[in-house]
MMTF fields as JSON, N, C-alpha, C and O atoms, coordinates in Angstrom:
{
  "mmtfVersion": "1.0.0",
  "mmtfProducer": "UNKNOWN",
  "numBonds": 519,
  "numAtoms": 520,
  "numGroups": 130,
  "numChains": 1,
  "numModels": 1,
  "chainsPerModel": [1],
  "groupsPerChain": [130],
  "chainIdList": ["A"],
  "bondAtomList": [4, 2, 8, 6, 12, 10, 16, 14, 20, 18, 24, 22, 28, 26, 32, 30, 36, 34, 40, 38, 44, 42, 48, 46, 52, 50, 56, 54, 60, 58, 64, 62, 68, 66, 72, 70, 76, 74, 80, 78, 84, 82, 88, 86, 92, 90, 96, 94, 100, 98, 104, 102, 108, 106, 112, 110, 116, 114, 120, 118, 124, 122, 128, 126, 132, 130, 136, 134, 140, 138, 144, 142, 148, 146, 152, 150, 156, 154, 160, 158, 164, 162, 168, 166, 172, 170, 176, 174, 180, 178, 184, 182, 188, 186, 192, 190, 196, 194, 200, 198, 204, 202, 208, 206, 212, 210, 216, 214, 220, 218, 224, 222, 228, 226, 232, 230, 236, 234, 240, 238, 244, 242, 248, 246, 252, 250, 256, 254, 260, 258, 264, 262, 268, 266, 272, 270, 276, 274, 280, 278, 284, 282, 288, 286, 292, 290, 296, 294, 300, 298, 304, 302, 308, 306, 312, 310, 316, 314, 320, 318, 324, 322, 328, 326, 332, 330, 336, 334, 340, 338, 344, 342, 348, 346, 352, 350, 356, 354, 360, 358, 364, 362, 368, 366, 372, 370, 376, 374, 380, 378, 384, 382, 388, 386, 392, 390, 396, 394, 400, 398, 404, 402, 408, 406, 412, 410, 416, 414, 420, 418, 424, 422, 428, 426, 432, 430, 436, 434, 440, 438, 444, 442, 448, 446, 452, 450, 456, 454, 460, 458, 464, 462, 468, 466, 472, 470, 476, 474, 480, 478, 484, 482, 488, 486, 492, 490, 496, 494, 500, 498, 504, 502, 508, 506, 512, 510, 516, 514],
  "bondOrderList": [1, 1, 1, 1, 1, 1, 1, 1, 1, 1, 1, 1, 1, 1, 1, 1, 1, 1, 1, 1, 1, 1, 1, 1, 1, 1, 1, 1, 1, 1, 1, 1, 1, 1, 1, 1, 1, 1, 1, 1, 1, 1, 1, 1, 1, 1, 1, 1, 1, 1, 1, 1, 1, 1, 1, 1, 1, 1, 1, 1, 1, 1, 1, 1, 1, 1, 1, 1, 1, 1, 1, 1, 1, 1, 1, 1, 1, 1, 1, 1, 1, 1, 1, 1, 1, 1, 1, 1, 1, 1, 1, 1, 1, 1, 1, 1, 1, 1, 1, 1, 1, 1, 1, 1, 1, 1, 1, 1, 1, 1, 1, 1, 1, 1, 1, 1, 1, 1, 1, 1, 1, 1, 1, 1, 1, 1, 1, 1, 1],
  "groupList": [{"groupName": "UNK", "atomNameList": ["N", "CA", "C", "O"], "elementList": ["N", "C", "C", "O"], "formalChargeList": [0, 0, 0, 0], "bondAtomList": [1, 0, 2, 1, 3, 2], "bondOrderList": [1, 1, 2], "singleLetterCode": "X", "chemCompType": "L-PEPTIDE LINKING"}],
  "groupTypeList": [0, 0, 0, 0, 0, 0, 0, 0, 0, 0, 0, 0, 0, 0, 0, 0, 0, 0, 0, 0, 0, 0, 0, 0, 0, 0, 0, 0, 0, 0, 0, 0, 0, 0, 0, 0, 0, 0, 0, 0, 0, 0, 0, 0, 0, 0, 0, 0, 0, 0, 0, 0, 0, 0, 0, 0, 0, 0, 0, 0, 0, 0, 0, 0, 0, 0, 0, 0, 0, 0, 0, 0, 0, 0, 0, 0, 0, 0, 0, 0, 0, 0, 0, 0, 0, 0, 0, 0, 0, 0, 0, 0, 0, 0, 0, 0, 0, 0, 0, 0, 0, 0, 0, 0, 0, 0, 0, 0, 0, 0, 0, 0, 0, 0, 0, 0, 0, 0, 0, 0, 0, 0, 0, 0, 0, 0, 0, 0, 0, 0],
  "groupIdList": [1, 2, 3, 4, 5, 6, 7, 8, 9, 10, 11, 12, 13, 14, 15, 16, 17, 18, 19, 20, 21, 22, 23, 24, 25, 26, 27, 28, 29, 30, 31, 32, 33, 34, 35, 36, 37, 38, 39, 40, 41, 42, 43, 44, 45, 46, 47, 48, 49, 50, 51, 52, 53, 54, 55, 56, 57, 58, 59, 60, 61, 62, 63, 64, 65, 66, 67, 68, 69, 70, 71, 72, 73, 74, 75, 76, 77, 78, 79, 80, 81, 82, 83, 84, 85, 86, 87, 88, 89, 90, 91, 92, 93, 94, 95, 96, 97, 98, 99, 100, 101, 102, 103, 104, 105, 106, 107, 108, 109, 110, 111, 112, 113, 114, 115, 116, 117, 118, 119, 120, 121, 122, 123, 124, 125, 126, 127, 128, 129, 130],
  "secStructList": [7, 5, 7, 6, 6, 4, 4, 4, 6, 6, 6, 1, 7, 2, 2, 2, 2, 7, 1, 7, 7, 2, 2, 2, 2, 2, 2, 2, 2, 2, 2, 2, 6, 6, 6, 1, 7, 7, 7, 7, 7, 5, 7, 1, 7, 2, 2, 2, 2, 2, 2, 2, 2, 2, 6, 7, 7, 1, 1, 3, 3, 3, 3, 5, 7, 4, 4, 4, 4, 4, 6, 7, 2, 2, 2, 2, 2, 2, 2, 2, 6, 7, 1, 1, 3, 3, 3, 3, 3, 3, 1, 1, 7, 4, 4, 4, 1, 7, 4, 4, 4, 1, 7, 7, 1, 1, 4, 4, 4, 1, 1, 3, 3, 3, 3, 1, 1, 6, 6, 2, 2, 2, 2, 2, 2, 2, 2, 2, 2, 7],
  "xCoordList": [13.576, 14.394, 14.64, 15.045, 14.39, 14.553, 15.595, 15.676, 16.388, 17.424, 16.97, 15.778, 17.939, 17.675, 16.655, 16.601, 15.858, 14.85, 13.626, 12.672, 13.634, 12.453, 11.303, 10.18, 11.581, 10.509, 9.678, 8.614, 10.155, 9.442, 8.6, 8.062, 8.485, 7.655, 6.249, 5.691, 5.696, 4.366, 4.417, 3.443, 5.574, 5.744, 6.863, 6.807, 7.86, 9.091, 9.055, 8.778, 9.323, 9.437, 8.39, 8.724, 7.141, 6.051, 6.039, 5.511, 6.607, 6.671, 7.608, 7.468, 8.546, 9.484, 9.024, 9.05, 8.597, 8.348, 6.877, 6.565, 5.976, 4.553, 4.054, 4.822, 2.753, 2.144, 1.656, 0.839, 2.15, 1.754, 2.936, 4.065, 2.671, 3.735, 4.045, 3.209, 5.253, 5.595, 4.745, 4.384, 4.425, 3.591, 2.225, 1.711, 1.639, 0.361, 0.536, -0.275, 1.583, 1.855, 2.135, 1.726, 2.825, 3.21, 1.987, 2.029, 0.917, -0.336, -0.81, -1.154, -0.823, -1.233, -0.268, -0.689, 1.003, 2.037, 1.892, 2.002, 1.645, 1.463, 0.232, 0.252, -0.824, -2.026, -1.737, -2.14, -1.041, -0.747, 0.169, 0.068, 1.063, 2.012, 1.748, 2.664, 0.485, 0.077, 0.767, 0.876, 1.228, 1.911, 3.352, 3.996, 3.861, 5.205, 5.134, 4.209, 6.11, 6.233, 7.068, 8.298, 6.396, 7.066, 7.137, 6.12, 8.342, 8.561, 9.179, 9.712, 9.1, 9.601, 10.519, 10.222, 11.639, 12.57, 13.055, 13.368, 13.117, 13.639, 14.552, 14.255, 15.67, 16.554, 17.287, 17.61, 17.539, 18.363, 19.828, 20.682, 20.113, 21.445, 22.1, 21.589, 23.214, 23.911, 24.222, 24.0, 24.727, 25.089, 23.907, 24.057, 22.742, 21.544, 21.157, 20.759, 21.272, 20.989, 21.969, 21.578, 23.236, 24.263, 23.979, 24.099, 23.607, 23.29, 22.172, 22.266, 21.119, 19.992, 20.432, 20.043, 21.224, 21.729, 22.569, 22.38, 23.493, 24.381, 23.637, 24.036, 22.577, 21.82, 20.66, 19.768, 20.681, 19.562, 19.246, 20.113, 17.991, 17.454, 16.36, 15.515, 16.402, 15.382, 15.816, 16.996, 14.84, 15.136, 15.579, 16.18, 15.291, 15.684, 15.46, 14.671, 16.161, 16.031, 15.766, 16.455, 14.764, 14.515, 15.035, 14.538, 16.04, 16.735, 16.696, 17.166, 16.124, 16.256, 17.174, 16.727, 18.435, 19.43, 19.436, 20.266, 18.516, 18.455, 19.796, 20.457, 20.203, 21.458, 22.687, 23.733, 22.571, 23.71, 24.037, 25.132, 23.11, 23.345, 24.601, 25.348, 24.829, 25.888, 27.164, 28.167, 27.13, 28.269, 28.772, 29.89, 27.996, 28.325, 29.04, 28.422, 30.352, 31.141, 30.771, 30.792, 30.434, 30.1, 28.828, 28.78, 27.812, 26.603, 26.913, 26.445, 27.685, 28.123, 28.831, 28.541, 29.756, 30.501, 29.584, 29.786, 28.59, 27.64, 26.844, 26.621, 26.418, 25.682, 26.585, 26.145, 27.838, 28.794, 29.069, 29.417, 28.915, 29.267, 28.181, 28.422, 26.984, 25.883, 25.5, 25.834, 24.794, 24.323, 22.921, 22.485, 22.229, 20.874, 20.882, 21.628, 20.069, 20.013, 19.35, 18.369, 19.91, 19.407, 19.039, 19.821, 17.841, 17.404, 17.411, 16.772, 18.141, 18.212, 16.986, 16.614, 16.369, 15.157, 15.3, 15.893, 14.743, 14.619, 13.275, 12.825, 12.649, 11.344, 11.496, 10.725, 12.499, 12.725, 13.697, 14.347, 13.782, 14.76, 16.072, 16.279, 16.946, 18.177, 19.073, 19.901, 18.93, 19.731, 19.27, 20.014, 18.062, 17.518, 17.62, 17.096, 18.299, 18.408, 19.809, 20.536, 20.188, 21.496, 22.602, 22.455, 23.705, 24.782, 25.352, 25.783, 25.362, 25.907, 25.048, 25.507, 23.817, 22.943, 23.087, 22.48, 23.852, 23.956, 24.757, 24.56, 25.645, 26.452, 25.996, 25.872, 25.756, 25.368, 26.546, 27.141, 26.878, 27.933, 27.453, 28.259, 26.13, 25.616, 25.141, 25.037, 24.853, 24.347, 25.193, 24.634, 26.519, 27.328, 27.224, 27.561, 26.761, 26.666, 25.217, 24.955, 24.294, 22.881, 22.529, 23.182, 21.493, 21.075, 20.335, 20.231, 19.822, 19.114, 18.766, 18.907, 18.309, 17.967, 16.661, 16.427, 15.809, 14.552, 14.447, 14.474, 14.328, 14.171, 13.369, 13.369, 12.682, 11.969, 10.484, 9.813, 9.956, 8.54, 7.725, 6.669, 8.207, 7.511, 7.516, 8.417, 6.517, 6.435, 6.284, 6.613, 5.791, 5.646, 7.0, 7.036, 8.088, 9.415, 9.562, 10.2, 8.974, 9.039, 8.29, 8.762, 7.133, 6.353, 7.144, 7.194, 7.755, 8.524, 9.692, 10.024, 10.308, 11.378, 10.851, 11.501, 9.691, 9.112, 8.713, 8.715, 8.378, 8.058, 9.24, 9.043, 10.439, 11.639, 11.634, 12.01, 11.211, 11.22, 9.978, 9.976, 8.919, 7.685, 7.869, 6.948],
  "yCoordList": [13.852, 14.209, 15.71, 16.247, 16.375, 17.82, 18.185, 17.575, 19.184, 19.674, 20.837, 21.006, 21.65, 22.679, 23.726, 24.167, 24.095, 25.151, 24.794, 25.57, 23.639, 23.269, 22.805, 22.631, 22.606, 22.354, 23.615, 23.554, 24.752, 26.024, 26.406, 27.512, 25.496, 25.802, 26.174, 25.57, 27.16, 27.655, 28.815, 29.551, 28.976, 30.055, 30.994, 32.192, 30.468, 31.203, 31.733, 30.975, 32.987, 33.591, 33.039, 32.453, 33.233, 32.658, 33.191, 32.533, 34.359, 34.875, 34.042, 34.025, 33.362, 32.498, 31.047, 30.359, 30.576, 29.149, 28.761, 27.576, 29.718, 29.399, 29.325, 29.484, 29.081, 29.093, 27.728, 27.64, 26.667, 25.318, 24.613, 24.683, 23.94, 23.174, 21.945, 21.485, 21.425, 20.235, 19.05, 18.211, 18.972, 17.871, 17.872, 16.818, 19.07, 19.181, 18.752, 17.999, 19.23, 18.898, 17.412, 16.814, 16.814, 15.409, 14.49, 13.457, 14.845, 14.072, 14.009, 12.94, 15.157, 15.222, 14.446, 13.749, 14.571, 13.896, 12.38, 11.69, 11.87, 10.419, 9.918, 8.82, 10.708, 10.337, 10.322, 9.398, 11.344, 11.458, 10.343, 9.908, 9.878, 8.816, 7.574, 6.999, 7.177, 6.028, 4.736, 3.795, 4.689, 3.498, 3.395, 2.36, 4.46, 4.453, 4.427, 4.977, 3.791, 3.834, 5.06, 5.007, 6.157, 7.436, 7.71, 7.687, 7.968, 8.309, 9.699, 10.205, 10.307, 11.669, 11.74, 11.187, 12.43, 12.682, 14.113, 14.568, 14.825, 16.19, 16.33, 15.824, 17.023, 17.323, 18.626, 18.974, 19.33, 20.528, 20.187, 21.073, 18.917, 18.47, 17.715, 16.69, 18.219, 17.652, 16.168, 15.376, 15.791, 14.401, 13.456, 12.322, 13.888, 13.045, 12.806, 11.7, 13.834, 13.674, 12.681, 11.818, 12.808, 11.904, 10.471, 9.547, 10.273, 8.928, 8.283, 7.113, 9.041, 8.496, 8.193, 7.167, 9.057, 8.797, 7.529, 6.672, 7.393, 6.233, 4.933, 3.883, 4.989, 3.79, 3.533, 2.735, 4.207, 4.143, 2.716, 1.966, 2.373, 1.103, 1.394, 0.548, 2.597, 3.062, 2.845, 2.651, 2.881, 2.83, 4.192, 4.289, 5.236, 6.577, 7.554, 7.303, 8.668, 9.722, 11.041, 11.392, 11.761, 13.137, 13.996, 13.916, 14.819, 15.559, 17.06, 17.56, 17.767, 19.214, 19.463, 19.462, 19.673, 19.832, 21.233, 21.533, 22.095, 23.443, 24.133, 23.997, 24.87, 25.603, 24.714, 25.174, 23.445, 22.524, 22.268, 21.805, 22.56, 22.405, 23.137, 22.658, 24.282, 25.178, 25.056, 25.7, 24.227, 24.206, 22.822, 22.704, 21.775, 20.495, 19.512, 18.832, 19.462, 18.437, 17.071, 16.064, 17.038, 15.777, 15.143, 13.927, 15.941, 15.391, 14.943, 13.891, 15.719, 15.326, 13.972, 13.091, 13.81, 12.558, 11.384, 10.267, 11.632, 10.577, 10.124, 8.928, 11.069, 10.718, 9.93, 8.953, 10.338, 9.637, 8.218, 7.349, 7.986, 6.695, 5.628, 4.457, 6.027, 5.062, 4.832, 5.619, 3.735, 3.416, 3.971, 4.047, 4.352, 4.876, 6.192, 7.106, 6.307, 7.581, 8.674, 8.433, 9.874, 11.029, 12.127, 12.467, 12.676, 13.835, 15.037, 15.022, 16.069, 17.302, 18.161, 18.338, 18.688, 19.488, 20.793, 20.832, 21.849, 23.122, 23.731, 23.635, 24.347, 24.973, 26.241, 26.486, 27.038, 28.291, 28.068, 27.027, 29.05, 29.02, 29.544, 30.754, 28.64, 29.045, 29.89, 30.65, 29.775, 30.581, 32.03, 32.9, 32.296, 33.656, 34.333, 35.427, 33.667, 34.218, 34.765, 35.052, 34.909, 35.445, 34.628, 33.424, 35.291, 34.628, 33.419, 32.463, 33.44, 32.286, 31.035, 29.933, 31.188, 30.033, 29.47, 28.444, 30.093, 29.67, 28.398, 27.694, 28.084, 26.87, 25.786, 26.014, 24.633, 23.479, 22.526, 22.135, 22.156, 21.165, 19.766, 18.897, 19.551, 18.19, 17.886, 16.716, 18.896, 18.652, 17.671, 16.787, 17.795, 16.911, 15.42, 14.568, 15.102, 13.692, 13.196, 12.079, 14.023, 13.648, 13.253, 13.691, 12.423, 12.016, 13.131, 13.114, 14.097, 15.218, 16.254, 16.024, 17.403, 18.518, 19.142, 19.295, 19.5, 20.179, 21.353, 21.167, 22.561, 23.697, 24.801, 24.966, 25.555, 26.726, 26.535, 27.458, 25.368, 25.104, 25.019, 24.388, 25.647, 25.572, 24.145, 23.369, 23.802, 22.438, 21.401, 20.231, 21.826, 20.919, 20.328, 19.299, 20.955, 20.412, 18.982, 18.145, 18.706, 17.355, 16.363, 15.249, 16.767, 15.9, 15.59, 14.445, 16.613, 16.41, 15.446, 14.644, 15.526, 14.597, 13.174, 12.224, 13.02, 11.682, 11.046, 9.821, 11.85, 11.319, 10.512, 9.493, 10.945, 10.218, 8.795, 7.854, 8.636, 7.319, 6.494, 5.273, 7.172, 6.458, 5.729, 5.06],
  "zCoordList": [29.254, 30.378, 30.319, 29.288, 31.436, 31.512, 32.548, 33.615, 32.219, 33.103, 33.953, 34.212, 34.393, 35.391, 34.967, 33.819, 35.946, 35.876, 35.049, 34.997, 34.404, 33.619, 34.511, 34.039, 35.789, 36.754, 36.98, 37.596, 36.487, 36.655, 35.438, 35.378, 34.468, 33.293, 33.737, 34.654, 33.084, 33.428, 34.408, 34.565, 35.076, 36.05, 35.638, 35.919, 34.987, 34.675, 33.253, 32.324, 33.067, 31.742, 30.775, 29.746, 31.119, 30.326, 28.894, 27.998, 28.67, 27.303, 26.432, 25.209, 27.048, 26.327, 26.362, 25.341, 27.549, 27.769, 27.855, 27.965, 27.808, 27.88, 29.31, 30.258, 29.457, 30.792, 31.26, 32.177, 30.636, 31.013, 31.68, 31.192, 32.792, 33.442, 32.589, 31.811, 32.75, 31.972, 32.408, 31.582, 33.678, 34.171, 33.477, 33.104, 33.308, 32.584, 31.133, 30.595, 30.519, 29.123, 28.954, 27.959, 29.91, 29.815, 29.755, 29.086, 30.433, 30.363, 28.91, 28.405, 28.253, 26.845, 25.949, 25.026, 26.225, 25.431, 25.502, 24.488, 26.703, 26.868, 26.11, 25.553, 26.087, 25.336, 23.844, 23.136, 23.369, 21.945, 21.46, 20.313, 22.332, 21.985, 22.831, 23.42, 22.88, 23.687, 23.25, 24.035, 22.014, 21.506, 22.023, 21.849, 22.658, 23.223, 24.745, 25.342, 25.358, 26.815, 27.158, 27.148, 27.46, 27.683, 29.182, 29.875, 29.673, 31.076, 31.143, 30.156, 32.325, 32.499, 33.709, 34.768, 33.533, 34.621, 34.487, 33.387, 35.605, 35.633, 36.833, 37.915, 36.635, 37.751, 37.502, 36.366, 38.582, 38.536, 38.799, 38.814, 39.003, 39.386, 38.232, 37.78, 37.768, 36.61, 36.79, 35.875, 37.945, 38.189, 38.121, 37.666, 38.556, 38.468, 37.015, 36.65, 36.19, 34.758, 34.138, 33.352, 34.496, 33.974, 34.412, 33.607, 35.672, 36.155, 35.343, 34.973, 35.067, 34.293, 32.862, 32.304, 32.271, 30.916, 30.909, 30.045, 31.855, 31.89, 32.147, 31.643, 32.913, 33.269, 32.311, 32.601, 31.186, 30.248, 29.828, 29.381, 29.986, 29.489, 28.46, 28.165, 27.931, 27.001, 25.557, 25.268, 24.664, 23.224, 22.715, 21.645, 23.467, 23.077, 24.209, 25.121, 24.14, 25.143, 24.431, 23.474, 24.908, 24.489, 25.629, 26.753, 25.338, 26.384, 26.147, 25.125, 27.116, 27.189, 28.372, 29.519, 28.103, 29.159, 29.762, 30.62, 29.319, 29.857, 29.711, 28.682, 30.727, 30.711, 30.57, 30.113, 30.957, 30.8, 29.332, 29.011, 28.455, 27.018, 26.587, 25.733, 27.171, 26.729, 27.548, 27.239, 28.596, 29.521, 29.898, 30.399, 29.678, 30.295, 29.37, 28.551, 29.526, 28.858, 29.443, 28.735, 30.73, 31.399, 30.819, 30.634, 30.533, 29.914, 28.492, 28.056, 27.782, 26.436, 26.48, 25.671, 27.422, 27.536, 27.903, 27.426, 28.74, 29.108, 27.888, 27.701, 27.062, 25.838, 24.905, 24.298, 24.784, 23.917, 24.388, 23.589, 25.678, 26.258, 26.124, 26.418, 25.681, 25.587, 24.133, 23.247, 23.915, 22.561, 22.309, 21.161, 23.349, 23.24, 22.462, 22.816, 21.413, 20.686, 21.525, 22.228, 21.435, 22.184, 21.197, 20.309, 21.361, 20.585, 21.526, 22.577, 21.132, 21.908, 21.602, 20.442, 22.65, 22.497, 23.28, 24.358, 22.71, 23.422, 23.062, 21.92, 24.024, 23.825, 22.99, 22.062, 23.334, 22.613, 21.462, 21.371, 20.597, 19.511, 20.086, 20.168, 20.48, 21.15, 20.248, 20.75, 18.95, 18.019, 17.966, 17.512, 18.419, 18.399, 19.763, 19.971, 20.678, 22.033, 22.285, 21.335, 23.519, 23.875, 23.216, 23.005, 22.895, 22.147, 22.878, 22.234, 24.206, 24.929, 24.768, 25.067, 24.303, 24.064, 22.658, 22.351, 21.815, 20.42, 20.232, 19.241, 21.143, 20.995, 21.96, 23.163, 21.42, 22.228, 22.343, 21.338, 23.568, 23.801, 23.418, 23.088, 23.464, 23.277, 21.86, 21.491, 21.068, 19.708, 18.9, 18.251, 18.916, 18.078, 18.43, 17.608, 19.641, 20.035, 20.091, 20.537, 19.641, 19.569, 18.137, 17.19, 17.981, 16.637, 15.917, 14.69, 16.662, 16.059, 17.098, 18.299, 16.621, 17.498, 17.029, 15.83, 17.994, 17.696, 18.663, 19.88, 18.117, 19.012, 18.347, 17.127, 19.21, 18.738, 18.501, 18.04, 18.803, 18.543, 19.827, 19.854, 20.881, 22.154, 22.664, 22.347, 23.45, 23.978, 22.869, 23.06, 21.721, 20.58, 20.156, 19.481, 20.537, 20.234, 20.762, 20.123, 21.923, 22.487, 21.597, 21.368, 21.102, 20.205, 18.942, 18.494, 18.378, 17.156, 17.393, 16.52, 18.565, 18.901, 19.05, 18.613, 19.658, 19.847, 18.517, 18.392, 17.545, 16.217, 15.689, 15.027, 15.967, 15.54, 16.096, 15.397, 17.342, 17.983, 17.665, 17.819, 17.218, 16.886, 15.571, 15.102]
}
C-alpha cells in the first residue's frame, strides 16, 4: 500500500526514488513472490488509506505512507486498531533526509520497518510475510 505522491515514482525526484514506476516494479515483485497473493493499492487521500487498513482481510500489509508517515495520527490509530501486521517501508533512507522526516508516527505500531534500499525495501518487507 502506497500513500501520497508515490503514484509519481519514475517521474518525481528520480535521484531519490529511481526512474521506475511502481506499476512496472510491481510486475517484477509479483513474479518474485509468486507464492504470495500480493495486491497493490495507492492513494493520495489519507481517508482512503485508512479505509483499506480498517477493512483489511490480508495476512499482512506493506505500507509506504509517504508524507503521512510523519504527520498522521489517524493512520497510526488505524494500524493500532487492526490485528493485521503492518511493515513500514520507505524507498529512501528517511534518517538521512530532512529533519522533519526523521520521526515516524507509524513505526511504533508496525511490526517492523525497512527503509533506504530503494524499491528493494518492498521485497525485504515481503520476506517477512513469506
